[in-house]
VEXFITOR-395001 format. One record per residue (C-alpha): residue in one letter; x, y, z. Coordinates in steps of 0.001 Angstrom, whole numbers, plus 500000, padded with zeros to 6 digits. Layout:
N
NODE   residuo       c1       c2       c3
NODE         A        X        Y        Z
...
***
This chain:
331
NODE   residuo       c1       c2       c3
NODE         M   749460   230848   268730
NODE         S   750389   230952   272295
NODE         D   751074   227945   274397
NODE         N   748036   228476   276553
NODE         H   745801   228651   273574
NODE         R   747268   225533   272193
NODE         R   746796   223848   275521
NODE         F   743024   224451   275423
NODE         Y   742491   224183   271693
NODE         R   744274   221282   270415
NODE         Q   743775   220084   266922
NODE         P   742670   216510   267112
NODE         D   744452   213941   265269
NODE         D   742740   212476   262285
NODE         E   742476   209033   263812
NODE         D   740795   210221   267036
NODE         Y   738553   212728   265436
NODE         T   736670   210620   262861
NODE         P   734927   208088   265218
NODE         K   733781   210868   267465
NODE         V   732240   212700   264538
NODE         K   730412   209575   263370
NODE         K   729150   208873   266837
NODE         S   727856   212394   267201
NODE         F   726281   212147   263780
NODE         Y   724473   208975   264658
NODE         I   723274   210445   267884
NODE         L   722040   213501   266035
NODE         V   720263   211365   263459
NODE         F   718705   209267   266215
NODE         L   717532   212335   268029
NODE         L   716205   213984   264896
NODE         F   714525   211020   263166
NODE         I   714341   207785   265153
NODE         S   713444   209163   268583
NODE         P   710278   210973   267371
NODE         S   709227   207827   265534
NODE         V   709749   205778   268669
NODE         L   707764   208304   270624
NODE         I   705034   208336   268011
NODE         Y   704812   204563   267877
NODE         T   704982   204362   271629
NODE         G   702157   206863   271911
NODE         M   700166   205009   269321
NODE         G   700774   201798   271184
NODE         I   699632   203348   274424
NODE         Y   696552   204765   272652
NODE         D   695783   201436   271058
NODE         Y   696221   199734   274418
NODE         Y   693732   201967   276195
NODE         R   691392   201917   273229
NODE         L   691489   198141   273126
NODE         K   691083   198029   276898
NODE         Y   688022   200276   276630
NODE         M   686601   198228   273806
NODE         H   687249   195075   275799
NODE         E   685385   196488   278763
NODE         V   682493   197516   276484
NODE         K   682457   194099   274833
NODE         A   682685   192425   278226
NODE         G   679574   194377   279322
NODE         E   677782   193449   276126
NODE         I   678773   189805   276580
NODE         T   677530   189890   280171
NODE         E   674231   191426   279020
NODE         L   674007   188848   276254
NODE         K   674652   186056   278757
NODE         N   671949   187460   281024
NODE         R   669577   187657   278089
NODE         I   670406   184099   277112
NODE         N   669808   182972   280691
NODE         R   666437   184737   280760
NODE         Q   665487   183172   277446
NODE         R   666618   179779   278728
NODE         E   664454   180232   281836
NODE         A   661511   181288   279661
NODE         I   662039   178242   277448
NODE         E   662190   175979   280482
NODE         E   659003   177569   281819
NODE         R   657265   177035   278481
NODE         E   658515   173462   278363
NODE         E   657045   172905   281840
NODE         K   653740   174405   280717
NODE         L   653798   172234   277608
NODE         R   654483   169183   279777
NODE         L   651556   170018   282066
NODE         F   649352   170722   279047
NODE         S   650401   167401   277534
NODE         E   649471   165650   280772
NODE         Q   646099   167391   280769
NODE         I   645515   166316   277179
NODE         S   646431   162744   278108
NODE         K   643988   162865   281029
NODE         Q   641295   164240   278736
NODE         H   641975   161446   276267
NODE         R   641607   158906   279065
NODE         H   638390   160583   280216
NODE         I   637111   160573   276649
NODE         G   637985   156902   276402
NODE         R   636043   156135   279557
NODE         F   633197   158324   278301
NODE         S   633218   156368   275055
NODE         D   632944   153100   276980
NODE         T   630077   154552   279008
NODE         V   628333   155703   275846
NODE         Q   628727   152286   274265
NODE         T   627355   150621   277395
NODE         F   624464   153046   277432
NODE         K   623789   152335   273771
NODE         A   623777   148594   274466
NODE         K   621289   149110   277289
NODE         L   619238   151338   275003
NODE         D   619185   148574   272396
NODE         D   617987   146139   275056
NODE         L   615335   148660   276021
NODE         M   614238   148919   272401
NODE         A   613966   145145   272188
NODE         F   611944   145098   275400
NODE         E   609688   147801   274003
NODE         Q   609076   145673   270918
NODE         Q   608148   142739   273134
NODE         I   605685   144936   274993
NODE         R   604195   146191   271763
NODE         S   603918   142705   270317
NODE         N   601863   141648   273341
NODE         I   599489   144601   273254
NODE         D   596509   144242   270946
NODE         D   595072   147132   268946
NODE         L   597911   149491   269842
NODE         N   597881   152069   267059
NODE         I   601154   153926   267394
NODE         A   603128   155591   264618
NODE         E   605738   153307   263169
NODE         E   608428   155935   263397
NODE         L   608202   155778   267189
NODE         T   609254   152144   267324
NODE         G   612950   152584   266548
NODE         I   615818   154779   265443
NODE         G   618480   154518   262797
NODE         G   621717   156167   261806
NODE         E   625427   155612   261547
NODE         S   627204   154115   264514
NODE         I   629972   156469   265627
NODE         S   632851   155465   267859
NODE         V   634433   158175   269977
NODE         G   637908   158943   268697
NODE         G   637324   157219   265391
NODE         S   637988   160315   263301
NODE         G   640612   161781   265586
NODE         N   638376   164754   266345
NODE         Y   637282   163913   269879
NODE         R   635032   166916   270309
NODE         K   633230   166258   267044
NODE         D   632806   162573   267849
NODE         M   631507   163290   271347
NODE         I   628972   165801   270018
NODE         A   627858   163319   267370
NODE         Q   627467   160589   270000
NODE         L   625480   162857   272295
NODE         K   623193   163935   269448
NODE         L   622638   160320   268480
NODE         L   621835   159347   272056
NODE         D   619600   162392   272446
NODE         R   617576   161329   269400
NODE         A   617431   157768   270680
NODE         V   616282   158831   274132
NODE         A   613679   161177   272629
NODE         A   612366   158363   270440
NODE         R   612284   155941   273345
NODE         K   610544   158536   275489
NODE         K   607845   159059   272877
NODE         G   607495   155323   272394
NODE         F   607109   154569   276075
NODE         E   604831   157564   276566
NODE         S   602521   156166   273906
NODE         I   602676   152722   275516
NODE         F   602112   154198   278975
NODE         K   599177   156234   277697
NODE         H   597644   153168   276100
NODE         L   598248   151005   279175
NODE         R   596810   153705   281425
NODE         Q   593731   153853   279255
NODE         Q   593493   150065   279311
NODE         R   593993   150049   283070
NODE         R   591248   152612   283534
NODE         L   589007   150672   281181
NODE         L   589754   147442   283028
NODE         A   589298   149095   286438
NODE         S   586007   150648   285363
NODE         T   584689   147516   283652
NODE         P   582301   145705   286046
NODE         T   584071   142339   286061
NODE         L   583457   141493   289737
NODE         C   580508   139698   291188
NODE         P   578951   142187   293639
NODE         I   578191   139577   296334
NODE         K   578642   135887   296996
NODE         G   575254   134174   296863
NODE         F   572699   132193   294945
NODE         K   571539   133139   291469
NODE         T   567733   133235   291749
NODE         S   566894   135006   288522
NODE         G   568925   135801   285434
NODE         F   568790   138385   282682
NODE         G   565948   137989   280166
NODE         F   562352   136839   280073
NODE         R   560882   135130   283173
NODE         I   557608   134509   284999
NODE         S   556968   137394   287381
NODE         P   556825   136259   291017
NODE         F   554258   138978   291656
NODE         T   551872   138746   288665
NODE         G   552612   135269   287341
NODE         L   552920   136761   283893
NODE         K   555892   136650   281532
NODE         E   558100   139705   281827
NODE         F   561570   140869   280858
NODE         H   563988   140874   283777
NODE         K   566622   143575   283219
NODE         G   569205   142358   285704
NODE         L   570584   139573   287847
NODE         D   569066   138572   291211
NODE         I   571464   137088   293770
NODE         A   570056   135876   297099
NODE         A   572115   136430   300248
NODE         R   571632   137082   303942
NODE         I   570644   140569   305068
NODE         G   573731   142622   305861
NODE         T   575982   140864   303346
NODE         E   578495   143346   301930
NODE         I   577812   144667   298438
NODE         R   580930   145614   296536
NODE         A   581383   147921   293554
NODE         T   582005   145761   290509
NODE         G   584086   148444   288844
NODE         E   585718   151819   289448
NODE         G   583504   154848   289027
NODE         E   581467   157677   290544
NODE         I   578288   157164   292533
NODE         V   575658   159212   290714
NODE         Y   572669   158035   292733
NODE         A   572313   156871   296344
NODE         G   568821   156721   297822
NODE         V   565342   155220   297559
NODE         N   564076   154576   294018
NODE         G   560509   153272   294001
NODE         T   560191   149501   293608
NODE         F   563989   149176   293707
NODE         G   563994   150334   297306
NODE         K   567341   151611   298506
NODE         M   569586   151730   295457
NODE         I   573043   152853   294377
NODE         E   573959   153700   290797
NODE         I   577595   153962   289653
NODE         D   578785   155612   286441
NODE         H   581919   153765   285257
NODE         G   582505   155896   282181
NODE         N   582481   154814   278553
NODE         G   578680   154608   278772
NODE         I   578677   151836   281411
NODE         V   576414   152168   284476
NODE         T   575670   149599   287204
NODE         R   572753   149472   289652
NODE         Y   572538   147821   293074
NODE         A   568916   147610   294352
NODE         H   566908   146401   297397
NODE         A   569793   147326   299767
NODE         H   569315   147230   303487
NODE         K   571797   150073   304108
NODE         I   573636   152479   301808
NODE         L   577245   153150   302865
NODE         K   578375   155700   300248
NODE         K   577090   159127   299277
NODE         R   576360   160561   295890
NODE         G   579442   162037   294206
NODE         T   581812   159597   295912
NODE         W   584466   158006   293708
NODE         V   584774   154319   294460
NODE         K   587301   151721   293401
NODE         K   586628   148227   292223
NODE         G   585898   146080   295252
NODE         D   584914   148903   297639
NODE         V   581988   148093   299934
NODE         I   579134   150439   299014
NODE         A   576054   148928   300700
NODE         R   574569   145878   302457
NODE         V   572075   143348   301148
NODE         G   568446   143959   302178
NODE         N   564804   143452   301272
NODE         T   563627   147002   300538
NODE         G   561270   147948   297739
NODE         R   559251   145300   295884
NODE         S   561004   142105   296903
NODE         T   560136   138573   297962
NODE         G   563194   138191   300199
NODE         S   566684   139451   300932
NODE         H   568627   139624   297712
NODE         L   570529   141982   295421
NODE         H   569090   143115   292125
NODE         Y   572168   143910   290002
NODE         E   571990   145647   286610
NODE         V   574526   146657   283977
NODE         R   573531   149296   281434
NODE         M   575421   150262   278302
NODE         N   574390   153681   276996
NODE         S   571192   153362   279061
NODE         V   570353   149971   277521
NODE         P   570257   147003   279971
NODE         V   572711   144187   279114
NODE         D   573375   140797   280668
NODE         P   575607   141349   283735
NODE         E   577028   137847   283470
NODE         L   578714   138826   280203
NODE         Y   580968   141147   282209
NODE         I   581596   139032   285296
NODE         S   584888   137153   284963
NODE         K   584935   133350   284980
NODE         T   586877   133301   288230
NODE         E   584293   135511   289951
NODE         K   581444   133389   288661
NODE         K   583129   130252   289907
NODE         D   583993   131631   293344
NODE         K   580926   133746   294194
NODE         L   577927   132985   291992
NODE         I   576149   129771   292950
NODE         L   574006   128894   289978
NODE         R   571589   126520   291706
NODE         Y   569495   127926   294549
NODE         S   569503   125688   297614
NODE         L   568747   126198   301273
NODE         N   571560   123791   302291
***
């Protein structure tokens, strides 16, 4: 081998050659086996990183949506709680109103009881009042509002009870009012007044006739008074006759109802017409001396179902005392 060739190709020594071979071997192994693994794991790491980053972003969006949903639910809950609070306040107000209504009902019931007692007093002082016993009172269980916890049911029960009580009281007082109205009409139409103030010259019954001197039945009451003295209706009624009637002269006849009729004869002047409704005490005529008469006086009759009765039986004691002078005197 030439010198030049030896210069460029030199056989390494054993000591220098071995480490270089090992180093090259390790490098080759690294390049063939370890480097791809590193690349693979690095790629996988990068993939996992971006995958995790993507998943994190997705989860972050879901968490944000979940938070928003939770916030909306929280707002809805708060709104419902506010509505429940307002509803609770309304219920409390209704309970207070019901309580006040209960007090009012109880007060009304107490007044109704007093009214019932007053009605009984009225009935006990009215004679011959034939009214059904069931109209004199009511019964039933006393119900307190709120006692059962069902306010609506208790209120309805109270109102029904009061409605029955009021209906019963109404019927009771209507019957009393009807009876009193009838009694008032009967009293107003009953001839209890004395028609004039004067002297009693002749009473009801048998007497000696001032014209014939014979015994005769006098059907009325003669009361002497000055001509022009006012004649008053002794009871409420309708004038059924007003004019001249034979020996009675100028006469008025009043129908008081219930079969009672009164007559006012020998009048000087008639002040009311036939068909006129007069009240007790109304002036209907003036005392005169018309017809068959011995002097100015009033001939007063009371007839029951066309039968003459004693007028003094109807005239009240007070009227007799104040207006009817029993003894005739010129003084």
